[in-house]
N, C-alpha and C positions, 0 to 999 in steps of 0.2 A: 426233048428238053431235059437237061440235067437238073435234079432237085438238089439244091444246096441249102443247108440250114444256116441260120444266123450264127450258130456256134461255129460252124465250119468257116464262115466268113471272118469271124472274130479271131480265129486261129491264124489267119493269113498274116504275113508280115505287113507292116504299116504301108510300105510302098505299093504293095499289091492291092491293099484296100483302097488306097488313094486312086490307083489306076481304075479299079472297079467303079468307084464313084464317078470318075471322069467319063467312063464309058456309059454309065447310066444317065448322067447329065446330058451328054451328047445325044443320046437317043431321045430324051425328052425335048431338048432344044430343036431337034430335027422336025418336030411337029408342034409348033407353038400354038396353032389353032386348037389343039386338043387340051390345052391347059385352060381351065375355066377360072375366071376371076369373079369375085362377088360384085354385085352392083355398087356397093359402097366403095370398094377399092377402085372400080372403074371411074367413079365420080372423082375420087381423090387424085387419081392419075391424070384425068382430064384437066382438073384444076391446076395441078402442078405444071402441066404442059402449057396451059394458057398463061400462067404466071411467067414461065420461061420465055414464051414467045413475045410477051409484052415488054420484057426487060432482059434480053439475052446476056447483057453485060454484067448483070448482077451475079452474085455467087463467087465462086473461086475458080481460078485457072487450074488446069491439070498439074502444072508445076507447083502451085501452092498446095494442092492436095497431097502430092507426093512428098513434099517437104514436111508437111505436118504429120504425115504417117511415119516418116523416117525419124523425126526428132521427138515424136510422142506428144507434141503440143495439142493434138486433137483431143486428148484426154481432159484438157482443161477448158475446152471451148464450150 
């Protein structure tokens, strides 16, 4: 394995650093069972899922979310 320092990474062009982050993220996402979550977060996620399942029509559509991201209105919500 090659040893690369943080300083070496920070010297890479931005696009290469972004690609490195993507590769690291993909390697983490490939084994989701290895990512531990706290009991408090698990409770919160289960509550949010139950809330969604009880009222799936609540919230915002993907089109509404995209629109608010594009026009910046999410900043005032």
